[in-house]
LOZA-61987 format. One record per residue (C-alpha): chain; z, y, x. Coordinates in Angstrom, 3 decimals, m for minus. Each point is the difference from the previous one (the first is absolute). Layout:
<atoms>
<atom chain="A" Z="Z" Y="Y" X="X"/>
...
</atoms>
This chain:
<atoms>
<atom chain="A" Z="m2.322" Y="m6.841" X="66.562"/>
<atom chain="A" Z="m3.276" Y="1.745" X="m0.790"/>
<atom chain="A" Z="m0.309" Y="3.637" X="m0.870"/>
<atom chain="A" Z="m2.246" Y="0.744" X="m2.945"/>
<atom chain="A" Z="0.105" Y="3.775" X="0.337"/>
<atom chain="A" Z="m2.243" Y="1.551" X="2.633"/>
<atom chain="A" Z="0.411" Y="3.469" X="1.485"/>
<atom chain="A" Z="m3.432" Y="1.669" X="0.170"/>
<atom chain="A" Z="1.065" Y="3.364" X="1.415"/>
<atom chain="A" Z="m1.701" Y="m0.711" X="3.309"/>
<atom chain="A" Z="m3.245" Y="m0.916" X="m1.741"/>
<atom chain="A" Z="m0.116" Y="3.347" X="m1.784"/>
<atom chain="A" Z="0.538" Y="1.812" X="3.303"/>
<atom chain="A" Z="m2.821" Y="m1.975" X="1.629"/>
<atom chain="A" Z="m2.360" Y="0.808" X="m2.870"/>
<atom chain="A" Z="0.792" Y="3.722" X="0.349"/>
<atom chain="A" Z="m0.538" Y="m0.255" X="3.751"/>
<atom chain="A" Z="m3.407" Y="m1.611" X="m0.554"/>
<atom chain="A" Z="m0.911" Y="2.700" X="m2.545"/>
<atom chain="A" Z="0.978" Y="3.051" X="2.027"/>
<atom chain="A" Z="0.272" Y="m1.120" X="3.646"/>
<atom chain="A" Z="m3.620" Y="m0.268" X="1.157"/>
<atom chain="A" Z="m1.238" Y="3.152" X="m1.809"/>
<atom chain="A" Z="2.757" Y="2.040" X="1.633"/>
<atom chain="A" Z="m0.836" Y="m1.435" X="3.428"/>
<atom chain="A" Z="m3.748" Y="0.619" X="m0.485"/>
<atom chain="A" Z="0.659" Y="3.574" X="m1.140"/>
<atom chain="A" Z="2.226" Y="0.681" X="3.018"/>
<atom chain="A" Z="m2.636" Y="m1.388" X="2.343"/>
<atom chain="A" Z="m2.561" Y="2.188" X="m1.791"/>
<atom chain="A" Z="2.121" Y="3.096" X="0.615"/>
<atom chain="A" Z="0.329" Y="m0.881" X="3.686"/>
<atom chain="A" Z="m3.728" Y="m0.734" X="0.397"/>
<atom chain="A" Z="m1.010" Y="3.126" X="m1.949"/>
<atom chain="A" Z="0.290" Y="2.183" X="3.085"/>
<atom chain="A" Z="m2.441" Y="m2.161" X="1.990"/>
<atom chain="A" Z="m2.479" Y="m1.156" X="m2.631"/>
<atom chain="A" Z="m0.174" Y="1.394" X="m3.497"/>
<atom chain="A" Z="m2.439" Y="m2.675" X="m1.170"/>
<atom chain="A" Z="2.263" Y="m2.878" X="1.063"/>
<atom chain="A" Z="2.976" Y="1.710" X="m1.642"/>
<atom chain="A" Z="m1.949" Y="0.325" X="m3.252"/>
<atom chain="A" Z="m0.774" Y="m3.723" X="0.065"/>
<atom chain="A" Z="3.679" Y="m0.821" X="0.574"/>
<atom chain="A" Z="1.062" Y="2.256" X="m2.884"/>
<atom chain="A" Z="m2.522" Y="m1.679" X="m2.308"/>
<atom chain="A" Z="1.223" Y="m3.442" X="1.073"/>
<atom chain="A" Z="3.600" Y="1.053" X="m0.609"/>
<atom chain="A" Z="m0.837" Y="1.252" X="m3.489"/>
<atom chain="A" Z="m1.986" Y="m3.107" X="m0.825"/>
<atom chain="A" Z="2.755" Y="m2.313" X="1.238"/>
<atom chain="A" Z="2.573" Y="1.950" X="m2.020"/>
<atom chain="A" Z="m2.142" Y="m0.179" X="m3.138"/>
<atom chain="A" Z="m0.559" Y="m3.736" X="0.329"/>
<atom chain="A" Z="3.590" Y="m0.670" X="1.063"/>
<atom chain="A" Z="1.429" Y="1.884" X="m2.952"/>
<atom chain="A" Z="m2.339" Y="m1.834" X="m2.341"/>
<atom chain="A" Z="0.677" Y="m3.527" X="1.241"/>
<atom chain="A" Z="3.656" Y="0.329" X="1.001"/>
<atom chain="A" Z="0.758" Y="2.286" X="m2.911"/>
<atom chain="A" Z="m1.318" Y="m2.563" X="m2.419"/>
<atom chain="A" Z="2.232" Y="m2.635" X="1.615"/>
<atom chain="A" Z="3.036" Y="2.252" X="m0.441"/>
<atom chain="A" Z="m0.420" Y="0.209" X="m3.775"/>
</atoms>
């Protein structure tokens, strides 16, 4: 017996994790590094914002 219906709930969760996971981690690392090196923290914040912008664009377009 083959099942023709597929449950894609896990796929949606993975897509959200890819969209928001790395920017949150980069931002947290930026906050931790901010006390030692402000320049490195600024780079991490920019990378987090850029990853979020690209992730929302690519993954968001897949969600629609």
